[in-house]
Structures are given as C-alpha cells and as structure tokens.
C-alpha positions, 0 to 999 in steps of 0.5 A: 101585126108584130105588136099584136103577136107580142101581146098574144104571146104575153097573154099566153105565157101569163095564162100558162103561169097562172095555171102553175100558180093555181097549183102553187096557190092550192098547195100554199092554201093547203100549207096554211090550213095544215098550220092552222089545224095543228097550231090554230091562232095562238101565241106560238103561231105569233112567235113563228110568224114573227120569226119568219116575217122579221128576216124578211125585213132584213132580206126580202126587201133586198131580194125584191130590189135585186130581182127588179134591178137584175132584169133591166141591167142584165137585159140592157147589158146584153143588148148593148155589150153582148152576152159575155158582159151580161154574164160577167155582171151576173157573176160579179153582182152575185159575189157582192150580194153574197158578201152582203148576205154573210154580213147581214146574217152575222149582224142580225144573229148577234142583234136578234134579241134587240130586233125582236123587242123592237118589232114585237114589243107587246109579246110576253117574256116566254113567247119573246124568248121562243121568237128569238130562238126561231128567228135565229134558226130561220134567218140564214135560210130566208136569206137564201131568197136573195140568190133565188131572186137573182137566178129568177131575174136572169131566167126571166131575162131569157124569157124563161118563166114557167119552170122558175115559178115552180120553186115555191111549190117545193117550199110549200110541200116541204112545209106541209111534210114537216108540220104533218110529220113532226108537229105533234113531237116538236111543236112549232119547231116543225114549221121552222124546220120546214121553212129552212128545208124549203128555202134550201130546196128553192135556191138549189132548184133555181140555181140548176135552171139558171146554169142553162144560161150562165154559170157562177164563177167567183168574180169581185169587182166593185168598179164594174160599171153595170154593178155600180149602176145596179147598186145605185138603183137598188137603194131606192128600189129597196124602199119602193118595192117594200111597201106591202111588207112594211105595211104588214110589219107595222100592222103586226107591231101594233097587233102585238099589243092586242090579245094573243093570236091577233098577229096570226089573224093578220097573217092568215088573212094576208096569206089568203089575199097574197095567194090571189096576188101571186096567182093573178098579179105576179103571173102577169107582171113576171111576163110584162116586166122583161117586155117593158125593159126590152122596149125601153132598152130599144127606145120603143116608147109607144110600144112600152106605153101600150104594154103598160095600158094592156097590163092595167086593163087586164088587172081590171078585167080579172081582179075586180070580179075576183074581189067582189066574188071573194068578199061575197064568199069570204066566210065560206072561203075562210071556213074551207081553208082554215075552219078545222082543228084549233081554228074555230068559228070565233077565229073565223069571225075575227079573221073574215073582216081582216081578209075582206080588207086585204082582198080589196087591196088586190086591184091596187096591188096590181096597179102599184106593181105594174106602175113600179115596173114601168118606172124601173124599166126606165131606170127611175127608182127614186119616184117609186121610192118617194111614193112608197114613203108617202104611202107608208106614212099614211099607213102608220097614221091610219094604223094608229087611228083605225086600230082604236076604232076597228081593232085588228080590222082597222090595221088591214083597212089602213094598209089597203088605203095606203096601197091605193094611194101609192098606186094612184101616185105611180099611175100619175108618175108613169104618165109623166114619164111617157106621153103615149100613156092615156087612161081613158079606155081604162076608166071606161073598162072599169065602169063596164066591169063594175056594172057586170059585177053588180049584175053578177052579185045580184044573181049570187045573192039570189042563188044564196037566198034560194039555197037558204030557203030550201035549207041547202045552205049550212056553213057548218057542213063541209060538203054543203059549204063546198057545194055552195062555194063551187056553185056560186063560183060557176054561176058568178063566172057565167053571169060575169062573162055574159054581162061582158058580152052584153056590155060589148066589152072589147077586151073579152073578144080579144081574150076569146080570139087568143083561146081560139088561135090556141085551140087551132094550133 
C-alpha cells in the first residue's frame, strides 16, 4: 500500500510539473517564433546559435553531470551522516565548481577564435568574426548554469520540484522582451543580451529558493570524502549525460559546410522536439531520480526496479501517441510556430523532415534518460559513459554517410538512430544491475499502444480528407490551420483514449484512479 501511495505521489507531482512545463514550453515556442520572425534562418542566426551552443560544450555538459551527481551524493550524505554534513558537502562542492567556472571562462575567452574555427569551420570570415564576438559575450552567462544545476539538485533532493521548474520561464521571457524591444536597433545582439540577462535571472531565482534548505558559505576542502566521490563520479557522468548535445554539435559542424541557414534549420527543429522532451520527459525524470536514489540508498532494490519499470511504461503510454500525432501534424506545427516574417514556406519545407527525425527520438530520449538515472542512482557512471561513447561514434559515422544521401535531414536521422542504440544498451545494463527488472509488460504495453495509435492515425487521416474535400483545409490561412490542428489534436486524444479502453490497457485505469482520488480530495 505504501508503494502504491508513493507511485501516486510521483504521478501527481509529475502531472503538476507537466502543467508548469506546458506554460514554459509555450513561452519557449513563442520565443523561438519571435527569433524566427525577426531573424529567419540566416547566417546571422547561425552565428547566434553557434555562439550559444558552443559554451554549452564548455559548461552544459558539466552542469548536467553536476545535477546528476549532487542528488545521489547529497541524499546519501543526509541519510548516512545527517543534514549538517550534507550542507557542508554542498558548500564545498559549490566552491570547487566556482573555481572551475572561473578557470574555464578565462581559458575559453582566450581561445575563443580557435574554438569557433574548430566547431564551425565552414563559416565565412565575416560570420566567423561575429560568432566569436557573440561567443565571448554569452560564455560567462551560460556558465552560470552550473550553479543553477547545483541549486536545483539540492531542491530536488528535498522534494521541491515545482518552483525550480519555473526558472526557465524567466529566461524565455527575458529573451522575448529583448528581441522584440531591441532587434530592429541592435540586430542579433538583442538576442545575445536577452541570453545574458535570462541566465542571470535564473541563477538568482534558484539561489533564493535553495536558501530555504541550505545557505552558501565559502568552504574549500579538496579532501572532503563526499566531494571526492562526487568528482570521481562526475567525469564519467559528464560523458554519459552529454550524448544528445554532442550529437547536435557534430550535426552543426557538418551543417556549417551546407548552405547558409542550415545550422538554424537544425536548431529550430531540435528546439521544437526538445520542448516536448522538457514537457513530458524532464517532468517525469525530475521526480523519479530522487525516488530511485532514495530507494537505492536504503537498499530497497525491488522498489527501485518497480519505479524504473513504471517510468518506462509511462513514457511508452505518453510519448508514442505524441510522436505519431506530431509527425502527422508536423507541417501545421512548423507553420504555426515559425511560419511568419522571414521564415517562409521554403524554410518550413526544409525544416519539417528534420523536425520529424528529431521527434521520433523522443521515446528513445526518455528511455535513455531513465536508464542513465537508474545507473547513476546506483553510483555506476562508467556503464553510461561507455554506452554513450558507442552512440556518439555511431552518430559521427552515420552523419557522414546519411548527410551525403539526405542532406540536413540525414544529420537529424543519424542522431535519432544513435540515441536509440544508447537507450537499448542502457536498458540491458539496468537489467544486469537489478535482477528484479522485467521488461515483458513494457513490450506488451508497447504493442497495445501501437495498435491504439494506428486506430488514431486512421481517424486523423479521415478527418483531414474530410476537411480537404469540403475545402476547410488551407495551410496558408493561420485561423484555418489553428482550427484544423486543434480539431486533429482533440480527435486524436479522444480516439487514443477510447482505443486504450477497448484494448483494456491496464495503465489507463491506473491513471484514471489517480484523477478520481485527486478530485475527491
């Protein structure tokens, strides 16, 4: 009964996070549409995207590793040694990260020209020079993300999820305000200013929230046991958590040799799919990871296995129909989000197939994320690192091969294949780690969901053909496109749910009971 209540609590928190994420993703899409409206897919947006993505090589991989390390180490220290020791670990680890931040920023600023030439060798001299300037401006601000991740890790360890998830909203609002207000006067620099202000707001917001549980006081002890464990674990985690970003960077390096705007096409498409990833994947794994860590810290292997399987089944239930529906409505979505201003129909036609390839990877991203979280909760970061290296190697090889055949779309397709391989390898590794893991029910659920999605897709095509026959469908008319998209979404949801009930999918009754209990309370 306790396990049932715990899973209900996880589901309720994930649903609440999803609501916040919907708002965040909506604002994020609005931000991307604002950027597309003012800048289109041009050499200038290529410069901006590279200037923002390049610091992520320096900092985001580290921040992802930090957030993954902080939760298990902080939680384990609290369980074994008490809250005071956990607070000491936070203060000491933050000081070490701060020194690393200053060092990396200083070195990267000096080597800016070299870094840009390595990562975007195909840019012409003028755009390369602009990219270097923008890179030097955004670098220190994006580095602040390290401290956002530490703050969020501590907050999540204390089961605080909702308020920290709102930090991204501040960033996106800042971006929108700066671009709308200053784009015509300062050009692409307006987006850069928005990035800097947004990151500063994020770190201030998360720091204020974190002070409720622990305040920062400078401490520096390289011999602290918990910090040593965290640093040893952080290296492999750094590689293991960076799969998607590394793949995207490789994509953009090759895309820099294509026509101007190719990098922006990849960026626009990946932003849409990553928005869905934030909405449905991050909301679940953010809640699941601390639970897995707590179970493992207390030696509850069977409960950890059940929570892991519950996560996989949840991803299958949610993501498969989203992927199918997203592919069906890909052109409508792209038109509504980006189709205005300088982002014309040609840019939409190029971006749609790239978006489809990235969108297919959503399920594999979810499986990969919960797989890595499961291994990290056990303190095993080397297995995830090994599998990631395999996936990145596959991506590089396929990038070269498929880009010659399919152009920019081939780069996105290669990334999807590599993520799929990593997710399968991690699922096998998780099973070896815990004997209680059994995937049979997951495969059964996937089979049922595929049938439900086929039924949903047939009805969706019938609806579209009816709209076309009666001349209600017009992709060039915004109101018409909105009407069709909303109608298709509502019909898709209704048909999918009905199909789940007809197929007697066990999980749909479980979710229904959660909502019933929530309404009664």
